C-alpha positions as CSV (number, residue, x, y, z in Angstrom):
1,A,23.4,118.5,135.0
2,P,26.0,121.2,134.9
3,L,28.6,121.2,137.7
4,Q,28.6,124.2,140.0
5,L,31.6,125.6,141.7
6,R,30.0,125.2,145.1
7,E,29.7,121.5,144.5
8,L,33.4,120.9,144.2
9,V,35.3,119.4,147.1
10,N,38.9,120.3,148.0
11,C,41.1,117.2,147.5
12,R,43.8,117.8,150.2
13,W,44.9,114.2,150.4
14,A,46.5,114.3,146.9
15,E,49.0,116.9,148.0
16,E,49.6,115.1,151.3
17,V,50.3,111.9,149.5
18,T,52.9,113.4,147.2
19,Q,54.6,115.1,150.2
20,Q,54.7,111.8,152.1
21,L,56.2,110.1,149.0
22,D,58.9,112.8,148.7
23,T,59.7,112.4,152.4
24,L,59.9,108.6,152.0
25,Q,62.2,109.0,149.0
26,L,64.5,111.3,151.0
27,C,64.5,108.9,154.0
28,S,65.5,106.0,151.7
29,L,68.4,107.9,150.3
30,T,69.8,108.9,153.7
31,K,69.2,105.6,155.4
32,H,72.4,103.8,154.3
33,E,73.7,103.7,157.9
34,E,74.2,100.3,159.4
35,N,72.2,99.6,162.6
36,E,71.2,96.6,164.6
37,K,68.1,95.8,162.5
38,D,70.3,95.5,159.4
39,K,72.3,92.7,161.0
40,C,71.7,88.9,161.1
41,E,70.2,87.7,164.3
42,N,72.3,84.5,164.2
43,H,75.7,85.8,163.0
44,H,75.5,89.6,163.7
45,E,76.7,90.3,160.2
46,K,75.3,92.7,157.7
47,L,72.3,91.4,155.7
48,S,73.6,91.2,152.2
49,V,71.7,88.3,150.5
50,F,68.0,87.9,149.7
51,C,66.6,84.4,150.0
52,W,64.1,84.3,147.1
53,T,62.5,81.1,148.4
54,C,61.9,82.4,152.0
55,K,61.4,86.1,150.9
56,K,63.8,87.1,153.6
57,C,67.0,89.0,154.0
58,I,69.9,87.0,155.3
59,C,73.7,87.3,155.8
60,H,76.2,85.5,153.5
61,Q,77.0,82.9,156.3
62,C,73.3,81.9,156.5
63,A,73.3,81.5,152.7
64,L,76.4,79.4,152.7
65,W,76.4,77.5,156.0
66,G,73.2,78.2,157.8
67,G,71.5,74.9,156.9
68,M,68.1,76.5,156.9
69,H,68.4,77.8,153.3
70,G,69.9,74.7,151.6
71,G,68.8,74.5,148.0
72,H,67.1,77.9,148.1
73,T,67.5,80.6,145.5
74,F,69.5,83.7,146.4
75,K,69.9,87.2,144.9
76,P,72.2,90.0,146.0
77,L,70.2,92.3,148.4
78,A,71.4,95.4,146.5
79,E,69.8,94.0,143.3
80,I,66.5,93.4,145.1
81,Y,66.7,96.9,146.7
82,E,67.3,98.6,143.3
83,Q,64.3,96.7,141.8
84,H,62.1,97.9,144.6
85,V,63.4,101.5,144.4
86,T,62.7,101.5,140.6
87,K,59.2,100.2,141.2
88,V,58.4,102.8,143.9
89,N,59.8,105.6,141.6
90,E,57.6,104.4,138.8
91,E,54.5,104.5,141.1
92,V,55.5,108.0,142.4
93,A,55.7,109.2,138.8
94,K,52.2,107.8,138.0
95,L,50.8,109.4,141.1
96,R,52.4,112.8,140.2
97,R,51.0,112.5,136.6
98,R,47.5,111.7,138.0
99,L,47.8,114.7,140.4
100,M,48.6,117.0,137.5
101,E,45.6,115.6,135.6
102,L,43.4,116.2,138.6
103,I,44.7,119.8,139.1
104,S,44.1,120.5,135.4
105,L,40.5,119.2,135.6
106,V,39.8,121.3,138.7
107,Q,41.2,124.4,137.0
108,E,39.0,123.7,133.9
109,V,35.9,123.5,136.1
110,V,36.9,126.6,138.1
111,I,37.5,128.7,134.9
């Protein structure tokens, strides 16, 4: 059956999602300030290491002398952060491409 213009539904959520993603990206760029939640509970030092085994951010003292992470695998927190930022940016790009496809399809139906 042919699609009628009156049968189309406005897809407001797509624009809202992209706006929220833009906001999230801006927040992550400006959130490099140190605060209490970025400090180790035990040593009150900056979290700088990611314990791959525990999937947890820890300070360098916990990694070296904490005892709880003996034999675990560690990665620099900055490296893990960059990997996550890259992954998020790739997903944002996919969503934007899909949004453009949807806008194009809607315009084809309207015309």
